[in-house]
N, CA, C and O of each residue as an XYZ file, in Angstrom:
264
protein
N     113.917     85.671     92.441
C     113.003     85.901     93.266
C     112.004     84.990     93.578
O     111.476     84.763     94.667
N     111.753     84.352     92.170
C     110.710     82.963     92.637
C     111.738     82.191     93.232
O     111.286     81.362     94.022
N     112.792     82.187     93.131
C     114.037     80.680     93.603
C     114.311     80.822     94.900
O     114.711     79.995     95.720
N     113.988     82.249     95.030
C     114.404     82.200     96.713
C     112.861     82.029     97.500
O     112.811     81.401     98.558
N     111.807     82.543     96.991
C     110.661     82.232     97.603
C     110.831     80.690     97.947
O     110.764     80.045     98.993
N     111.007     80.467     97.012
C     110.422     78.616     96.489
C     111.608     77.685     97.771
O     111.265     76.666     98.371
N     112.879     78.323     97.910
C     113.819     77.866     98.726
C     113.395     78.061    100.226
O     113.375     77.224    101.129
N     113.072     79.351    100.246
C     112.319     79.783    102.197
C     111.273     78.849    102.069
O     111.453     78.367    103.188
N     110.359     78.219    101.641
C     109.335     77.570    101.708
C     109.888     76.175    101.777
O     109.570     75.510    102.764
N     110.663     75.641    100.878
C     110.993     74.404    100.951
C     111.595     74.079    102.398
O     111.206     73.157    103.115
N     112.786     75.152    102.759
C     113.206     74.727    104.263
C     112.555     75.556    105.669
O     113.024     76.115    106.660
N     111.546     75.344    105.254
C     110.812     75.926    106.679
C     109.948     74.595    107.333
O     109.084     73.812    106.938
N     110.575     74.792    108.332
C     110.052     73.195    109.309
C     108.672     73.382    109.501
O     108.268     74.524    109.286
N     107.571     72.255    109.973
C     106.491     72.706    109.965
C     106.223     73.158    111.693
O     106.932     72.712    112.595
N     105.137     74.062    111.906
C     105.150     74.699    113.364
C     106.567     75.784    113.267
O     107.099     76.033    114.349
N     107.011     76.251    112.347
C     108.463     77.418    112.551
C     107.895     78.278    111.412
O     107.219     77.899    110.455
N     108.289     79.454    111.702
C     107.940     81.097    111.314
C     108.257     81.006    110.352
O     107.405     81.083    109.468
N     110.021     80.735    109.904
C     110.497     81.009    108.548
C     111.491     79.823    108.314
O     111.737     78.847    109.023
N     111.895     80.139    107.320
C     112.890     78.965    106.299
C     114.507     79.511    106.823
O     114.764     80.329    107.706
N     115.410     78.777    105.981
C     116.344     79.094    105.988
C     116.991     80.780    105.767
O     117.925     81.292    106.383
N     116.151     81.379    104.699
C     116.691     82.565    104.597
C     116.135     83.583    105.522
O     116.711     84.629    105.820
N     114.841     83.158    106.005
C     114.333     84.314    107.030
C     113.335     85.278    106.166
O     113.263     85.405    104.944
N     112.523     85.969    107.295
C     111.920     86.852    106.360
C     112.713     88.179    105.856
O     112.390     88.811    104.851
N     113.772     88.493    106.689
C     114.685     89.709    106.465
C     115.419     89.233    105.666
O     116.144     90.115    105.205
N     115.686     87.929    105.101
C     116.742     87.788    104.119
C     116.118     88.253    102.804
O     116.606     89.067    102.020
N     114.534     87.364    102.654
C     113.762     87.851    101.640
C     113.590     89.325    101.393
O     113.699     89.748    100.242
N     113.334     90.117    102.373
C     113.290     91.810    102.040
C     114.491     91.881    101.635
O     114.504     92.358    100.500
N     115.692     91.593    102.079
C     116.922     92.401    101.689
C     117.261     92.217    100.194
O     117.725     93.062     99.429
N     116.926     90.913     99.937
C     116.747     90.333     98.279
C     115.905     90.979     97.661
O     116.086     91.254     96.475
N     115.065     91.268     98.171
C     114.088     92.027     97.109
C     114.587     93.054     97.036
O     114.991     93.395     95.924
N     114.757     93.915     98.119
C     115.204     94.829     98.049
C     116.891     95.587     96.902
O     116.983     96.518     96.103
N     117.609     94.855     97.286
C     118.808     94.756     96.181
C     118.135     94.370     94.875
O     118.439     95.151     93.973
N     117.522     93.646     94.601
C     117.562     93.183     93.115
C     116.234     94.307     92.584
O     115.693     94.092     91.499
N     115.836     95.380     93.375
C     115.222     96.039     92.591
C     115.998     97.328     92.272
O     115.687     98.239     91.505
N     117.197     97.165     93.128
C     118.057     98.587     93.406
C     119.371     98.440     92.062
O     120.169     99.371     91.952
N     119.457     97.429     91.279
C     120.612     96.854     90.804
C     120.569     98.093     89.780
O     119.580     98.825     89.776
N     121.481     98.286     89.049
C     121.869     99.387     87.901
C     121.042     98.022     86.943
O     121.045     96.808     87.147
N     120.367     98.867     85.838
C     120.386     97.888     84.314
C     121.163     97.946     83.562
O     121.148     97.054     82.714
N     122.162     98.932     83.478
C     122.689     99.427     82.454
C     124.359     98.694     82.487
O     125.007     98.190     81.570
N     124.718     98.903     84.051
C     126.323     97.866     84.209
C     126.170     97.217     85.284
O     127.240     96.951     85.832
N     124.835     96.688     86.045
C     124.884     95.890     86.955
C     125.400     96.200     88.443
O     125.316     95.425     89.396
N     125.962     97.516     88.452
C     126.594     98.118     89.674
C     125.376     98.151     90.768
O     124.278     98.664     90.550
N     125.731     97.575     91.862
C     125.278     97.587     93.236
C     125.793     97.646     94.390
O     126.053     96.526     94.832
N     126.096     98.647     95.192
C     126.745     99.544     96.225
C     126.045    100.447     97.158
O     126.372    101.595     97.460
N     124.912     99.680     97.620
C     124.320    100.396     98.990
C     125.429    100.036    100.166
O     126.413     99.295    100.161
N     124.725    101.045    101.363
C     125.144    101.091    102.479
C     124.079    100.271    103.389
O     122.923    100.273    102.966
N     124.270     99.770    104.250
C     123.488     98.913    105.267
C     122.605     99.469    105.265
O     121.492     99.055    104.940
N     123.045    101.111    105.822
C     121.673    102.428    106.835
C     120.649    102.540    105.372
O     119.418    102.572    105.385
N     121.473    102.584    104.237
C     120.413    102.765    103.257
C     119.191    101.271    102.859
O     117.979    101.389    102.676
N     119.999     99.963    102.820
C     118.904     99.013    102.943
C     118.068     99.113    103.899
O     116.891     99.317    103.601
N     118.463     98.993    105.329
C     117.722     99.381    106.359
C     116.797    100.348    106.691
O     115.973    100.050    107.556
N     116.753    101.540    106.142
C     116.091    102.388    105.903
C     114.821    102.238    104.542
O     113.898    103.047    104.452
N     114.978    101.230    103.706
C     114.094    100.809    102.570
C     112.951     99.851    102.742
O     111.871     99.680    102.178
N     114.059     98.894    104.440
C     112.803     97.508    104.394
C     112.161     98.068    105.679
O     111.255     97.488    106.278
N     112.638     99.096    106.006
C     112.073     99.536    107.448
C     112.605     98.854    109.068
O     112.095     98.764    110.185
N     113.822     98.491    108.475
C     114.320     97.231    109.421
C     115.248     98.569    110.275
O     115.226     99.760    109.967
N     116.363     97.650    111.896
C     117.331     98.396    112.306
C     118.473     98.224    111.272
O     118.223     97.368    110.423
N     119.438     98.724    111.175
C     120.554     98.570    110.458
C     121.421     97.137    110.546
O     122.051     96.572    109.652
N     121.220     96.744    111.984
C     121.766     95.316    112.378
C     121.631     94.177    111.336
O     122.496     93.452    110.845
N     119.927     94.250    111.090
C     119.759     93.232    110.747
C     119.625     92.916    109.085
O     119.215     91.918    108.493
N     120.245     94.436    108.517
C     120.864     93.946    106.911
C     121.878     93.337    106.729
O     122.064     92.466    105.880
N     122.666     93.767    107.560
C     124.063     93.526    107.895
C     124.330     92.030    108.274
O     125.416     91.500    108.039
N     123.125     91.276    108.962
C     123.695     90.159    109.471
C     123.040     89.197    108.658
O     123.292     87.994    108.715
N     122.219     89.701    107.917
C     121.368     88.498    106.724
C     122.775     88.562    105.456
O     123.167     87.649    104.728
N     123.249     89.897    105.556
C     124.443     90.174    103.970
C     125.686     89.039    104.363
O     126.278     88.534    103.409
N     125.999     88.723    105.461
C     127.315     88.219    105.916
C     127.279     87.092    106.086
O     128.285     86.493    106.468
């Protein structure tokens, strides 16, 4: 997560709000890292589930994942 936040900071241009990952991308990544199965590494949430967890519309996580 720290590497993603550092990359976001490095790619943010002056006077711009977000870098390459954007705020939603970081939210989705944070959600997925918290969700992953620690024993088997399994990770299979739906777009709607991710959207509900980060309190955004369904289309935003879908566009960031693809």
